[in-house]
C-alpha positions, 0 to 999 in steps of 0.5 A, a space after each residue: 500500500 502506498 504511504 500517500 494513500 488517503 484511506 477513506 475512514 482516516 480519523 474514524 474511531 471504532 470500539 470493538 467488542 465482537 469476538 470470533 468470526 464477527 471480529 472481521 467486521 472491525 478488520 474491514 474498517 481498520 483496513 480502510 483507515 479507521 482506528 479500531 480498538 478492541 476491548 477485551 476482558 482481563 486475561 484476554 478474550 476467549 477467541 484468542 485461544 479458539 480454533 487451530 493455533 500455533 505457539 498459542 496463537 489462534 489463526 482465526 483470531 489473527 485473520 479477524 483482528 490484524 491491524 487493530 489495537 487492544 485494551 483490557 477492561 473489566 466490564 463484568 460487574 458494577 465494580 468494573 472499569 465502566 468509567 474508563 469505558 465511558 471515557 473511551 466511548 466519549 471519543 468514539 464514532 462506532 461501537 461494535 458489540 456481540 458479547 459484553 453484558 452492555 445495557 445498549 439502550 442506556 449507552 445510546 441515551 448517554 451517547 446519542 451520536 454513537 452508531 452501535 452495531 449489536 451482533 447476535 446469531 438471531 437478533 437481540 430480542 424476540 422468540 429466537 434470541 436465545 437460540 444457538 448457532 453454528 455455520 451449518 445451522 445458518 446454512 439450514 435456516 437460510 435455504 442454502 443447504 437445500 440447494 447444495 448437493 446432487 439429486 438423490 444424495 443427502 444435502 451437502 454442507 458447503 465448505 468453510 464458514 460462509 454464513 459468517 464470512 458473508 454476514 460480515 460485509 453486510 454488517 460493514 455496509 449497514 454500519 457505514 450507512 448508519 455512520 453516514 446518516 450520523 454525519 448527515 443529521 448528527 443523530 446516531 443509531 442502534 442496529 440490531 444485526 442478526 447473523 442469520 439475516 446477514 447470511 440470507 442477504 449476502 450469501 445467496 439470497 433465495 429471493 434476490 437476483 439470480 445468475 443469468 444461467 437460471 434464466 429468470 427462474 427464482 430459487 423459490 421455484 426450484 424442485 423440492 430436492 437438490 436441483 440438478 444444475 450441473 449442466 448450467 456450468 458444466 465441469 468437464 474432465 480432461 487429461 490432467 483434471 477438470 475444467 468448468 465452462 460458462 456458455 450463456 449467451 448465443 455469442 459464447 455458444 457460437 464460440 464453443 461450436 466453432 471451437 469443436 469444429 462446427 459439428 453438424 449435430 449442433 448446427 441447428 440455430 435453435 442451439 443459440 437458445 439456453 433452454 435448448 442447450 440445457 435440454 440436449 442429452 448429447 451436448 455435454 458428452 460431445 464436449 467431454 469427448 472433445 476435451 478428453 485428451 487435452 490439458 487444463 492450461 491448453 483448454 483455458 487458453 483455447 476457451 479464451 481465444 474462442 470467447 468461451 469462459 473457461 477455467 481450470 478447477 484448481 485446488 487451493 494450493 494451485 489457486 494461491 500459486 497461480 500467476 494471477 494471485 502472485 502478480 496481484 500480491 493478494 497475500 502477504 506474510 504475517 509473523 505469528 511467533 519467532 521464526 514462524 510466519 504464514 500468508 494472510 489476505 492483504 485487504 480486499 479492496 483497492 482504493 485509488 489504485 492502491 491496496 488497502 491492506 494489513 495495517 499491523 499485526 494482530 494486537 496484544 492486550 494493553 491497559 492504556 486508553 488511546 490518546 487523541 485522534 486526528 480530526 474527523 468529518 464534521 456532523 451536519 445536523 442540517 440533514 432531514 432526519 426523516 429522509 432516506 440516508 442516500 437521498 440526493 446521491 446520483 448514481 450511473 449504473 453500468 453494471 450487469 448480472 448479479 454484482 452489478 444489480 446488487 451494488 446499485 440496488 443497495 444504493 437505490 433502496 436507501 434513496 439514491 437516484 440510480 440510473 441503469 444505463 443499458 442498450 438493447 444491443 448488449 442486453 444485461 444477461 439477467 434480463 433474459 427469461 425462459 418464456 420470453 416475458 419482458 420481466 422476471 421475478 429475479 430481475 424485479 428483485 435486483 433492480 427495484 427503485 431504479 430508472 433505466 436509460 437506453 443509451 448507445 455508449 459506442 457512439 460518439 453522441 452517446 459518449 458525450 451524453 454520458 459525460 454530461 450525466 457524469 459531470 453531475 453524478 456522484 457514483 459510477 458503478 461497473 463490473 465489466 472486464 477491466 479495460 472496457 470503460 477505457 475502450 469506450 473513452 470513459 475511463 476514470 481519468 476522463 470521468 474525473 476531468 468532467 467531475 473531480 468528485 466522482 467515485 468509480 467502482 470497478 468489480 471484476 472476476 479476477 481483479 483489474 491487473 494481472 495476466 488474467 484480468 481480461 479473462 471472461 469471468 463469472 461466479 462459477 469460474 471464480 469458485 473453480 479457479 479460487 479452489 472452492 469448487 474442489 472443496 464443495 463436493 462429496 468426500 467419497 466422489 471425485 466428480 461430486 461437485 455441488 456448487 452449480 446452483 449457488 450465486 456466491 460470491 456475487 452478492 457478498 462482493 457487491 456489498 463489499 463494493 458498496 461499503 467501499 462507496 460509503 467509505 469514500 463518501 465519508 472521505 469526500 465529506 472531508 476532502 471533496 475528492 472522489 476516487 476509485 474502488 476496485 474489487 476482485 471477486 476471486 480475492 473476496 473468496 480467498 479472503 474467506 479462506 484465510 485461516 485455512 490458507 495459513 494452516 495449509 502453509 504452516 503444515 507444508 512448512 513442517 509445523 505442528 498445529 494445536 486444536 481440533 482439525 475437525 469439529 466434534 461428532 456429531 456435526 452434520 446433516 441427518 435424516 428426519 421423519 418425512 420425505 427428504 427432510 433433514 436436520 442439522 445438528 452440531 456439537 461445539 463442546 462437551 456441554 453441547 454433547 452432554 445436553 444432546 445425550 440428555 435429550 435423546 437418552 444416550 449414555 454420554 460416556 459412550 463413544 461418538 459413533 454410538 452417539 451418532 447412531 443414537 441421534 440418527 435413530 432419535 431423529 428418524 422418529 421426529 420431524 425436522 421442525 420438532 427435533 430442531 425445537 427440542 434440541 434448541 430448547 436444550 441449548 444444542 445448535 440444531 436446525 431443520 433444513 428449510 427450502 427457499 419457498 418455506 422461508 417467508 412462512 418460517 416464524 423467525 422471518 415473520 417476526 423479524 419482518 424480513 420479507 415483504 410481498 410485492 408485485 410488478 406491472 409486468 409480472 402476473 403474480 405477487 412475489 416476495 422480496 427482502 425488506 430492510 437490510 438491518 433492524 434499525 431505529 432510524 434506517 427506513 424500509 426500502 421504497 417499492 418502485 418497480 424495476 424498469 423495463 429497458 429504456 423505460 425512463 429514457 425520455 424522462 432522464 433526457 429531459 430532466 437531467 440532460 435538458 433535451 427538448 422533445 424534438 432533440 430526443 426524437 432525433 436521438 431515438 431515431 439515430 439509435 443513440 437513445 432507446 426508449 
């Protein structure tokens, strides 16, 4: 990172009382310039000793806390260090808490300008506030588990700790949104953030926008069992492993057809259609035969040459050693103990062309309160407290598919005027539908509250109109292949010349630099090249890959990008300058595997790590009574094990294998819902596997007002959408303006924002510069 980089949150002070994976919320903020002070109990927080460790240093703790400061305060009773804590809060902007016994309402009354993020598994209040959670429990209750696996086999728990990993950026996003609102109005907020809510929003929302290969079919309409989606992003064996293809558009299919030598069997023009290719019983076998004696690297190169998105399915070590990751310097070495070091992600965003990465080691506890801090952006209490946080913010949205839709939708929901700039000749892939209708439910979900401008950016007149819009715009969003905006004559330097305060976001599959930066990339290719697809498979099946239906990491990458926008808006209040943000979806994903990557590196170097390699048994998905009904049960500790044994009537001195058998028998006689309730009442983390269609009627989501029922003029029936991004005292629910048809607002925008007359608009429409 350049020493000249003006980090956007410079001067912002954060007090952090989160532990475990939630501590990564503060890690993002510290990387972006905030001073993050971790408050721990005397003797240190419990998460310093959790998970896999070396020389007493927890890898999970390091990954979540790099760059922070730490102090020890006793907040355990009336005789604790409350005066010191109050003194600390008096100079604090944001409080993150997940574990301390705080009277948050009283704190908020004493510090009305403080933004408080309270993080808990299921919310601070309500019927589920005492429920126990683990990653598998969140997978089951979010609908993700029901989509993971192969038809006819048990559902497959995804690898890693993705619910927490994805909830963290959602928490960062809502925290910075509330902080910007504090700067605008002078009034703080209390955010009741549930990890389950964050996981549903940011991992792979069942009622959010879906990938183009679903062709507009919402996840709620998927078949009851695990959907067989392997044909959508096929993984093909080859001479030295596997490669994955994404053949979505007609242009990509024609490239594949030419690459195969234009076989007569597939020459019918109907193969331009996605549904025809998906239904073909012979296409995938023909590609398999064609690839059989070729190597991964050669297939990647040939696929790119023919315009067919193609990538090797790599393991994690291969991913880290790839030319792209090495060239990007996405990881840096962190010292853990004398003579012991391991690689960790060096940040997840680039601001102004520089990586905003690690700003220091994981902290050792101190007993001294921090001193004064640099000046911070001044509050402007003149803002309308009843308005939406981003009211007045102008956004030009050039994004496509999921990342593009989500970035702008998150801003539009909070009041920004988002104009989706599009053209029928290069239609957003998420507009396609299986039945030819003009609007799908998933597009309606991903593009609500926006306007659409039909504009040909490849024409000189279209470019000039865009620059006129950009001159009075705050944010420009893109997720093209890097270099596309420059090829249109609309690179950041050009936009900055028109508007020094503009913020330009570039989100791409592999990053804006490096040998793979210009490669075609989609989420499934990112998962394959980043080593996740290899982990997301049945352990007894080499080819049992099961990540085809998920949209991860698109939604979470979008939230990281939008959180970066909010951070730059904070900086712009201080400096008046705009800036750039660059996100690599590959690096977002690798960041979620930080601890595993460090552990693999240490193991290869011959070090012996402490701590359990796998969770205690039982830990997994078990069949329950009924047709294809499943219940997740997880045991975190001896206490969980004893509680489970009491519930099912098992001798807790027996071997784990006997416990698994006893649990399996107990579950077979009960519905998953009954088992979940009984085990949760005993303090055991357990959850029934919910299908996406079941989420809106599940009592937890009703109680949290998570979903709303809405409609669209071009959609025949009502449908569900996510509601507010967090429970808040001040942030309003999103508006309900329907997603636009292509060019629906062209005339309105041309007159309102460009000052064109009806005659001028008609001329530009006739010339094809504008579309309506």
